[in-house]
C-alpha positions in Angstrom: 9.2 4.5 -9.0 7.7 2.6 -5.9 5.6 5.0 -3.6 6.2 4.2 0.2 5.7 5.9 3.5 9.3 7.6 3.0 9.1 8.3 -0.7 6.5 10.6 -2.0 8.5 12.3 -4.6 6.8 13.0 -7.9 8.3 12.1 -11.3 8.8 15.0 -13.4 6.4 13.9 -16.2 3.6 13.5 -13.7 3.5 17.1 -12.8 0.2 18.8 -13.1 0.0 21.6 -15.7 -2.5 24.1 -14.2 -2.6 26.3 -17.3 -4.6 23.6 -19.2 -8.3 24.0 -19.7 -10.1 21.7 -17.2 -13.6 22.4 -18.5 -16.0 19.5 -17.4 -16.7 17.5 -14.2 -15.0 14.1 -14.2 -17.7 11.7 -14.2 -18.3 10.3 -10.8 -19.0 6.7 -12.1 -15.6 6.6 -13.3 -14.2 7.3 -9.9 -16.6 4.8 -8.5 -14.9 2.2 -11.1 -11.5 3.1 -10.1 -12.1 2.9 -6.2 -14.2 -0.3 -6.7 -11.6 -2.2 -8.4 -8.8 -1.3 -5.9 -11.2 -2.0 -2.8 -12.0 -5.3 -4.2 -8.8 -6.2 -5.1 -7.3 -5.4 -1.7 -9.8 -6.5 0.8 -12.9 -7.8 -1.4 -15.1 -4.8 -0.2 -18.4 -4.4 -1.4 -19.8 -1.0 -2.8 -22.9 0.8 -1.4 -24.1 2.9 -4.3 -26.5 5.2 -2.4 -23.9 6.4 0.0 -20.9 6.0 -2.2 -18.6 3.8 0.3 -17.1 0.6 0.4 -17.0 -1.8 3.3 -15.4 -5.1 4.3 -16.6 -7.9 6.5 -17.0 -7.4 10.2 -13.9 -8.2 12.2 -15.3 -8.5 15.6 -17.0 -5.1 16.2 -15.3 -3.3 13.3 -14.9 -3.4 9.7 -12.6 -1.9 6.9 -14.0 1.0 5.0 -13.0 3.3 2.2 -14.8 6.5 0.9 -14.4 9.5 -1.4 -14.7 12.8 0.5 -16.2 15.7 -1.0 -14.4 18.9 0.2 -14.6 22.4 -1.6 -12.1 22.7 -4.4 -11.0 20.6 -7.4 -9.9 17.5 -5.9 -11.6 14.5 -4.0 -9.5 12.6 -1.3 -9.4 8.9 -0.9 -10.0 8.2 2.6 -9.9 4.8 4.5 -10.2 3.5 7.9 -12.1 1.5 10.5 -15.9 1.7 11.1 -16.8 0.5 14.8 -20.4 -0.7 15.5 -20.5 0.6 19.2 -19.5 4.2 18.6 -22.7 6.5 18.8 -23.0 9.4 16.5 -25.6 12.2 17.4 -28.1 13.3 15.1 -30.0 16.6 14.5 -33.0 15.2 16.6 -30.8 14.9 19.9 -30.7 11.1 19.3 -28.0 8.7 18.4 -27.3 6.4 15.5 -24.8 3.5 14.9 -23.0 2.4 11.8 -23.8 -1.2 11.5 -25.1 -2.1 8.2 -24.5 -1.6 4.5 -26.7 1.5 4.5 -25.2 2.9 7.7 -21.6 4.2 7.4 -18.9 6.0 9.4 -15.3 6.1 9.1 -14.4 6.6 12.6 -10.7 6.0 12.8 -9.5 7.5 9.6 -6.5 7.9 7.2 -5.4 9.2 4.0 -2.4 9.9 1.9 -1.6 13.1 3.9 -0.1 11.2 6.9 2.0 9.2 4.7 3.9 12.0 2.8 5.6 15.1 3.7 2.3 17.1 3.5 2.8 20.7 4.6 0.8 22.4 7.1 -1.6 25.0 5.5 0.1 28.4 5.2 -1.2 30.8 2.5 1.6 33.2 3.0 4.2 30.8 2.1 4.1 30.0 -1.6 6.4 27.2 -1.5 4.5 25.3 1.1 1.1 25.9 -0.5 2.4 25.0 -3.9 3.8 21.6 -2.4 0.4 20.9 -0.9 -1.2 21.3 -4.3 1.5 19.1 -5.9 0.8 16.3 -3.5 -3.0 16.8 -3.6 -2.8 16.2 -7.4 -0.8 13.2 -7.2 -3.0 11.1 -4.8 -6.4 12.8 -4.9 -9.0 12.3 -7.8 -9.7 15.2 -9.9 -13.0 16.8 -9.8 -12.5 18.5 -13.1 -11.0 17.1 -16.5 -10.7 18.2 -20.1 -13.4 17.7 -22.7 -10.9 16.7 -25.3 -9.8 13.7 -23.1 -11.0 10.4 -24.0 -13.1 8.4 -21.4 -10.7 5.7 -21.6 -7.8 8.1 -20.7 -9.7 9.5 -17.9 -10.4 6.0 -16.5 -6.8 5.0 -16.7 -5.8 8.3 -15.0 -8.1 7.8 -12.0 -6.7 4.0 -11.6 -3.4 5.0 -11.5 -4.3 7.5 -8.8 -6.0 4.7 -6.9 -2.9 2.6 -7.4 -0.6 5.3 -5.8 -2.6 5.1 -2.6 -2.5 1.4 -2.3 0.8 1.2 -0.4 -0.7 3.8 2.2 -3.8 1.7 2.5 -2.1 -1.6 3.3 0.4 0.2 5.7 -2.3 1.6 7.6 -4.4 -1.6 8.0 -1.3 -3.5 8.7 -0.1 -1.3 11.7 -3.8 -1.0 13.2 -4.7 -4.7 13.5 -5.7 -4.0 17.2 -7.8 -1.4 19.0 -4.6 -0.5 21.0 -2.8 0.0 17.8 -5.7 2.1 16.4 -5.3 4.4 19.6 -1.6 4.7 19.0 -2.3 5.7 15.5 -4.6 8.3 16.6 -2.0 9.6 19.1 0.6 9.6 16.5 -1.5 11.6 14.1 -2.5 14.0 17.0 1.0 14.9 17.9 2.1 15.1 14.4 -0.2 17.4 12.8 -2.0 20.5 13.8 -3.4 21.7 10.5 -7.2 21.5 10.7 -7.7 20.7 7.1 -6.2 17.2 7.7 -9.1 16.1 9.9 -10.8 17.5 12.9 -8.4 16.0 15.7 -11.1 16.5 18.2 -13.4 13.9 16.3 -10.5 11.5 16.5 -10.2 12.2 20.1 -14.0 11.3 20.6 -13.5 8.0 18.8 -10.4 7.3 21.0 -12.5 7.8 24.0 -14.9 5.2 23.1 -12.3 2.7 22.0 -10.8 3.0 25.5 -13.9 2.6 27.0 -14.7 -0.5 25.1 -11.4 -2.0 26.2 -11.9 -1.2 29.9 -10.2 2.3 30.4 -13.2 4.3 31.4 -11.4 6.8 33.5 -9.0 7.8 30.7 -12.1 7.8 28.3 -14.1 10.2 30.7 -11.0 12.7 31.1 -10.8 13.0 27.2 -14.4 13.9 27.0 -14.8 16.0 30.2 -14.8 19.8 30.0 -16.1 19.8 26.3 -19.2 20.6 24.8 -20.5 17.4 23.4 -22.7 17.0 20.4 -25.9 15.3 21.6 -25.4 16.7 25.1 -22.7 15.8 27.8 -24.8 13.6 30.0 -26.2 11.8 27.1 -22.7 11.0 25.8 -21.1 10.2 29.0 -23.9 7.7 29.5 -23.2 6.2 26.1 -19.6 5.9 27.0 -20.4 4.1 30.1 -22.7 1.7 28.4 -19.9 1.0 26.1 -17.5 0.4 29.0 -20.0 -2.0 30.6 -20.8 -3.9 27.4 -17.0 -4.4 27.0 -16.6 -5.8 30.5 -19.7 -8.2 30.0 -18.5 -9.1 26.4 
């Protein structure tokens, strides 16, 4: 069955059996092998081992990136998106840093399988919706745990299969966000469609949106997005960075 944006049904023989004893950690190197193969095949991405992320060549002031997130629970999501070299990120020292090298990584405009499937909003008092979340997650996310009686070859094969299931979503995302304007439209689409804070922090995506708007000349709208909020790094400093990005866009 081809997995597309409109077809996220699971085959019966691929259902996860939670009664089985998952008793050991899935070796991280197996996950890295599977994602590396996929990232290289798709966009010839390079892997940075110390940070565990994959990055492509710069396309103007942005580059494609893929990473494996590390939430609580028994699964690790594959996430992909754009890293912008002009978007500042505050540090604990009150300064700002930028992701511009192989050692500096930021997945600014972000996507995952959750926006391509009928992924239910979190609802602990609704068993059907909760079970559907688990069912989809176990189909598209990498398992943190496995069984000690499964061979390394089978574990590797399973992880590669999961990665392949995400490929149509990755390609679809990058195909629809070829320009900054399309990235902004995608952030808006996401913001209107989802309210579940476990998807992503919508506010962080609006922060990214503000800087992309400023870079593309719409400083008034960018400032409206950030106004009235408590900004990490200090409101005045962040707004000053926003205007710097606006000015560099005008002169560039």
